[in-house]
C-alpha positions as CSV (number, residue, x, y, z in Angstrom):
1,M,-30.5,-14.3,9.8
2,V,-31.0,-15.7,5.9
3,M,-32.5,-12.2,4.9
4,V,-29.3,-10.4,7.1
5,V,-27.0,-12.7,4.6
6,L,-28.7,-12.4,1.7
7,V,-29.5,-8.5,1.6
8,T,-26.0,-7.7,2.6
9,I,-24.3,-9.8,-0.1
10,A,-26.9,-7.8,-2.4
11,F,-25.4,-4.1,-0.8
12,I,-21.7,-5.8,-1.4
13,W,-22.7,-6.4,-5.0
14,L,-24.3,-3.5,-5.7
15,L,-21.4,-0.9,-4.2
16,L,-18.4,-3.4,-6.1
17,P,-18.1,-0.6,-8.9
18,F,-17.3,2.0,-6.5
19,Y,-15.9,-0.1,-3.8
20,G,-12.4,1.9,-4.2
21,A,-14.1,5.5,-3.5
22,V,-16.1,4.2,-0.7
23,L,-13.1,2.1,0.7
24,W,-10.5,5.8,0.4
25,A,-13.6,7.7,2.1
26,A,-13.6,5.5,4.9
27,I,-9.5,5.9,4.9
28,L,-9.9,9.7,4.5
29,A,-12.5,9.9,7.1
30,L,-9.7,7.7,9.4
31,L,-6.7,9.7,9.1
32,F,-8.5,13.5,9.1
33,N,-11.2,12.5,11.9
34,P,-8.7,14.0,14.4
35,L,-9.3,17.8,12.4
36,Q,-13.2,17.2,12.2
37,R,-13.7,16.4,15.7
38,W,-11.4,19.5,16.5
39,L,-14.1,21.7,14.5
40,V,-17.2,20.4,16.0
41,V,-15.9,21.7,19.3
42,R,-14.5,25.2,17.7
43,L,-17.5,25.7,15.6
44,K,-19.7,24.9,19.2
45,G,-21.2,21.5,17.5
46,R,-22.0,22.7,14.1
47,R,-21.2,19.6,12.2
48,N,-22.4,20.2,8.8
49,L,-20.0,23.0,8.7
50,A,-17.4,21.4,10.7
51,A,-17.8,18.4,7.9
52,A,-17.5,20.8,5.0
53,L,-14.5,22.5,6.5
54,S,-12.9,18.8,6.8
55,L,-13.5,17.7,3.3
56,V,-11.8,21.1,1.9
57,A,-8.8,20.2,3.8
58,C,-8.9,17.0,2.0
59,V,-9.3,18.3,-1.2
60,C,-6.3,21.1,-0.6
61,I,-4.3,18.1,0.7
62,V,-4.3,15.5,-1.1
63,V,-7.3,15.6,-4.5
64,I,-4.9,18.7,-5.7
65,P,-1.6,17.7,-5.2
66,G,-2.5,13.9,-6.2
67,S,-4.0,15.4,-9.7
68,L,-1.1,17.8,-10.6
69,I,1.4,14.6,-9.6
70,L,-0.4,12.6,-11.8
71,A,-1.2,15.1,-15.4
72,S,2.8,16.0,-14.8
73,L,3.8,11.8,-14.6
74,A,1.8,11.1,-17.6
75,Q,3.3,14.1,-19.6
76,E,6.7,12.5,-18.5
77,A,5.9,9.1,-19.2
78,T,4.2,10.1,-22.6
79,A,7.5,12.3,-24.0
80,L,9.9,9.5,-22.9
81,Y,7.5,7.3,-25.1
82,N,8.0,9.2,-27.6
83,R,11.6,9.5,-27.3
84,L,11.9,6.0,-27.6
85,S,9.5,5.2,-30.4
86,R,11.6,7.9,-32.4
87,S,15.1,6.1,-32.0
88,Q,16.0,9.8,-30.2
89,V,18.1,7.9,-27.4
90,D,20.7,5.8,-28.9
91,L,20.5,2.6,-27.7
92,V,23.7,1.2,-29.5
93,T,25.7,3.5,-28.3
94,I,24.4,2.6,-24.7
95,V,25.1,-1.0,-25.1
96,E,28.2,-0.6,-26.6
97,H,29.3,1.1,-23.3
98,I,27.6,-1.2,-20.9
99,R,29.1,-4.8,-23.0
100,D,32.7,-2.9,-23.1
101,A,33.0,-2.7,-19.1
102,L,31.0,-5.8,-18.4
103,P,33.3,-8.9,-17.4
104,T,34.0,-11.9,-19.7
105,Y,32.0,-14.2,-18.0
106,V,29.3,-11.9,-18.0
107,V,28.8,-11.5,-21.7
108,D,29.8,-15.2,-22.1
109,M,26.4,-15.8,-19.8
110,L,24.1,-13.1,-21.8
111,G,25.0,-15.2,-24.6
112,N,23.7,-18.2,-23.1
113,F,20.4,-16.1,-23.3
114,Q,20.9,-14.9,-26.8
115,L,22.0,-11.2,-25.5
116,D,25.8,-10.9,-26.5
117,S,25.6,-9.0,-29.5
118,I,24.5,-5.5,-29.9
119,E,22.3,-6.7,-33.0
120,Q,20.2,-8.8,-30.7
121,V,19.6,-6.5,-28.0
122,Q,18.5,-4.1,-30.3
123,A,16.4,-6.4,-31.7
124,R,15.1,-7.4,-28.5
125,I,14.4,-3.5,-27.2
126,T,12.5,-2.6,-30.7
127,S,10.5,-5.4,-30.3
128,F,9.3,-4.7,-27.1
129,V,8.9,-0.8,-28.2
130,A,6.6,-2.2,-30.6
131,Q,4.5,-4.3,-28.5
132,A,3.9,-1.3,-26.5
133,A,3.2,1.1,-28.8
134,Q,0.4,-1.7,-30.3
135,M,-0.9,-1.8,-26.5
136,V,-1.3,1.2,-26.0
137,A,-2.9,2.0,-29.4
138,S,-5.5,-1.0,-29.1
139,R,-6.7,0.3,-25.6
140,A,-6.8,4.2,-26.2
141,L,-10.1,3.9,-26.0
142,S,-10.7,2.3,-22.4
143,I,-7.8,4.8,-21.0
144,G,-10.2,7.2,-21.9
145,Q,-13.1,5.6,-20.3
146,G,-11.3,4.6,-17.5
147,T,-10.7,8.6,-17.0
148,A,-14.1,9.6,-16.9
149,Q,-14.4,6.5,-14.3
150,L,-12.1,8.2,-12.8
151,F,-13.6,11.5,-12.2
152,V,-17.3,9.9,-10.8
153,S,-15.3,8.0,-8.6
154,L,-13.5,10.7,-7.4
155,G,-17.0,12.5,-7.1
156,V,-18.7,9.8,-5.3
157,M,-15.3,9.5,-2.6
158,L,-15.8,13.4,-1.7
159,Y,-20.2,12.8,-1.2
160,V,-19.4,10.2,0.9
161,L,-16.4,11.1,2.6
162,F,-18.6,14.3,3.8
163,F,-21.3,12.7,5.7
164,L,-18.4,10.4,6.9
165,F,-17.3,13.1,8.6
166,R,-20.4,14.3,9.6
167,D,-22.3,11.0,10.8
168,G,-19.1,8.7,11.6
169,S,-20.2,8.7,15.2
170,V,-23.3,7.5,14.7
171,I,-22.6,4.8,12.0
172,A,-19.6,3.5,14.5
173,R,-22.0,3.4,17.4
174,I,-25.0,1.6,15.0
175,I,-22.2,-1.0,13.9
176,R,-21.3,-1.7,17.6
177,R,-25.2,-2.7,18.3
178,A,-25.3,-4.6,15.6
179,S,-22.5,-6.6,15.4
180,P,-22.9,-9.9,16.2
181,L,-19.6,-10.5,18.5
182,S,-19.9,-9.2,22.1
183,D,-18.6,-5.6,22.9
184,F,-15.4,-6.6,23.8
185,H,-15.0,-8.4,20.2
186,T,-16.1,-5.6,18.3
187,D,-14.4,-3.1,19.9
188,Y,-11.1,-4.8,19.5
189,V,-11.7,-6.0,15.7
190,L,-12.5,-1.9,15.3
191,R,-9.5,-0.4,17.2
192,K,-7.8,-2.9,14.8
193,F,-8.9,-2.1,11.9
194,A,-8.4,2.4,12.6
195,T,-4.8,1.0,13.5
196,V,-4.1,-0.9,11.0
197,V,-5.4,1.7,8.3
198,K,-4.1,4.3,9.9
199,A,-0.5,2.9,10.0
200,T,-0.3,1.4,6.5
201,V,-1.7,4.9,5.1
202,K,-0.2,7.9,7.4
203,G,3.0,5.4,7.7
204,N,3.9,3.7,4.6
205,V,2.7,6.4,2.3
206,I,4.7,8.9,3.9
207,I,7.7,6.9,3.6
208,A,6.9,5.9,0.3
209,I,6.8,9.9,-0.6
210,L,9.8,10.6,0.6
211,Q,11.9,8.1,-1.0
212,G,10.6,9.1,-4.2
213,T,11.1,12.9,-3.7
214,I,14.6,12.3,-2.2
215,G,15.1,9.9,-5.4
216,G,13.9,11.7,-7.7
217,L,15.5,15.5,-6.7
218,A,18.5,12.9,-7.3
219,F,17.6,12.1,-10.4
220,W,17.1,15.6,-11.6
221,F,20.1,16.8,-9.6
222,L,22.2,14.4,-11.6
223,G,20.1,15.4,-15.1
224,I,18.8,12.0,-15.4
225,E,16.0,12.2,-17.9
226,A,12.1,12.1,-16.5
227,P,13.0,12.3,-12.7
228,L,8.8,12.7,-11.7
229,L,8.4,9.0,-13.5
230,W,11.4,7.3,-12.0
231,G,10.5,9.0,-8.4
232,V,6.6,7.9,-8.5
233,L,8.3,4.4,-9.5
234,M,10.3,4.5,-6.6
235,A,7.5,5.6,-4.3
236,V,5.4,2.7,-5.5
237,L,7.9,0.1,-5.1
238,S,8.8,1.2,-1.1
239,L,5.6,0.3,-0.7
240,L,7.3,-3.6,-0.8
241,P,9.3,-4.4,2.2
242,A,12.3,-6.5,0.8
243,I,12.1,-4.7,-2.4
244,G,11.6,-1.2,-2.3
245,S,13.1,1.4,-4.4
246,F,16.6,-0.7,-4.9
247,L,15.3,-1.9,-8.1
248,V,15.1,2.0,-9.9
249,W,17.8,3.7,-8.4
250,A,20.8,0.8,-8.3
251,P,20.3,-0.1,-11.6
252,V,20.6,3.5,-12.9
253,A,24.1,3.9,-10.5
254,F,25.3,0.8,-12.3
255,Y,24.3,2.0,-15.5
256,L,26.3,5.4,-15.2
257,L,29.1,3.7,-12.9
258,L,29.8,1.3,-16.3
259,T,29.2,3.7,-19.0
260,G,32.6,6.2,-17.3
261,E,29.9,8.3,-15.3
262,Y,32.0,7.8,-12.3
263,V,30.5,10.7,-10.4
264,R,27.3,11.1,-11.3
265,G,27.4,7.4,-10.6
266,G,28.6,7.2,-6.7
267,I,26.7,10.6,-5.6
268,L,23.5,8.2,-7.0
269,L,24.3,5.3,-5.1
270,A,25.8,7.0,-2.2
271,V,22.4,9.0,-1.7
272,G,20.7,5.5,-2.7
273,V,22.7,3.1,0.1
274,F,22.9,6.3,2.9
275,V,19.6,8.2,2.5
276,I,17.2,6.4,0.8
277,S,17.6,2.6,2.0
278,L,18.0,4.4,5.9
279,I,14.9,6.2,5.7
280,D,12.7,3.4,5.9
281,N,14.6,1.8,9.4
282,L,14.5,4.9,11.0
283,L,10.9,6.5,9.8
284,R,9.1,3.5,9.9
285,P,8.9,2.4,14.0
286,P,7.9,6.5,15.2
287,L,5.4,6.1,11.7
288,V,3.9,2.5,12.0
289,G,4.8,1.4,15.7
290,K,6.3,-2.1,17.0
291,D,2.8,-2.7,17.9
292,T,0.6,-2.9,14.8
293,R,3.8,-3.8,11.9
294,L,3.7,-6.8,11.1
295,P,6.5,-9.6,9.7
296,D,8.3,-8.0,6.8
297,Y,7.6,-11.2,4.8
298,V,3.6,-11.2,5.6
299,V,3.3,-7.5,4.7
300,L,5.2,-8.5,1.3
301,V,3.0,-11.3,0.4
302,S,0.1,-9.7,1.4
303,T,0.5,-6.6,-0.6
304,L,1.8,-8.7,-3.8
305,G,-1.8,-10.6,-3.3
306,G,-3.8,-7.4,-2.8
307,I,-2.2,-5.6,-5.8
308,S,-2.2,-8.5,-7.8
309,L,-6.6,-9.2,-6.9
310,L,-7.6,-5.4,-6.7
311,G,-5.1,-3.2,-8.1
312,I,-3.5,0.1,-6.6
313,N,-6.3,-0.7,-3.6
314,G,-4.8,-3.6,-2.9
315,F,-1.8,-1.9,-0.7
316,V,-3.8,-1.0,1.6
317,I,-6.5,-4.1,1.6
318,G,-3.8,-6.6,1.1
319,P,-2.3,-5.2,4.7
320,L,-5.5,-5.0,6.3
321,I,-6.6,-8.7,5.8
322,A,-3.3,-10.3,6.8
323,A,-3.7,-7.9,10.0
324,L,-7.5,-8.7,11.1
325,F,-6.5,-12.1,10.3
326,F,-3.7,-12.2,12.7
327,A,-5.8,-10.3,15.4
328,V,-8.9,-12.9,14.9
329,W,-6.7,-15.5,15.5
330,S,-4.9,-14.0,18.4
331,L,-8.5,-12.6,20.0
332,F,-9.4,-16.5,19.5
333,A,-6.2,-17.6,20.8
334,S,-6.3,-16.1,24.1
335,Q,-10.1,-16.6,24.5
336,E,-8.7,-20.4,24.4
337,R,-6.2,-19.8,27.2
338,L,-8.4,-17.9,29.2
339,R,-11.6,-20.7,29.3
340,E,-8.5,-23.4,29.9
341,A,-7.1,-21.3,32.6
342,K,-10.7,-21.0,34.1
343,Q,-11.5,-24.8,34.0
344,E,-7.8,-25.4,35.5
345,E,-8.4,-23.1,38.1
346,R,-12.3,-24.9,38.8
347,R,-10.7,-28.5,38.8
348,K,-8.4,-27.5,41.4
349,M,-10.9,-26.2,44.1
350,D,-13.6,-28.8,43.4
351,P,-13.3,-31.3,46.3
352,I,-11.6,-34.7,45.9
353,P,-14.4,-37.3,45.5
354,I,-14.3,-40.0,48.0
355,E,-14.4,-43.4,46.5
356,P,-17.2,-46.0,47.5
357,K,-14.3,-48.7,49.2
358,Q,-13.0,-45.9,51.6
359,V,-16.0,-45.2,53.6
360,E,-15.9,-47.1,56.9
361,R,-19.2,-49.0,57.5
362,T,-19.9,-48.4,61.1
363,G,-22.7,-50.0,63.2
364,P,-25.3,-52.5,62.3
């Protein structure tokens, strides 16, 4: 057992540089497993060809669109940063409009934070832009190295994904046989793992994509700059319950209303309240399922904790760990209740012992 633990820890340590690639290969293998099974049946058991076709489907559906979105997002972010750094955006006029529209008590409250004058606000924004420029310049080399690492991880993910498609059922049987848990417990944990991964990725990501798409289209229709950037930001924030895309579209809508753009502000406010905010309530139950949904506060804390510790992969790993935590403890509690019920049943069925003083002596 010591050798098993040691070599397992060493193997996990060896995979840590590419844990994200292996994780997403496993996630995509779970999501596209129905397609793989269908292809195996249609191709009469030729698993290599079925795995290759499933891999091509993943590339066309996930990898290529994601790469195009990331490239466009980088261009928009760079253009917006250049405009801010070159002072092409008239910050003074914007601050004046907002300050004139705010009530007096709000302006007085901003004065406590030294934000009541235009010069102070402009100085804060200029300092922020300068710090951002310095950070980008200092990390230019690391950004290039990160791009190379991204391509290497992508190659590892696709390579592992092919073999997970081809040998996934064999690997699952090996895990069941090697698990130190009972067959019932092993199947329960594996089913919970697959269910939570599918619910987290399929449900939450689809909802995030819809909310980000609708928000980005609304920004584009209203002529707001960098709609793709704000749409992606809304999609990312919509993964967090109780926060959501409200943090993006609400300030923009209020800004438009405060600066006199009542039509555009009203349209954006209506889209945010009646379309974007209702998508979560309408689509989450059928996509995620009531049986696999964790409480919102658990999802929020586990997602934030996962992202802070593991980066973007944490939005899957965080809720997954939380769901497995609740699943294992509920399984343990149910087993304890079953054991106590059996003990109580045996106690009731046992005959009542007769005390020695109740035995009457007869005869000599």
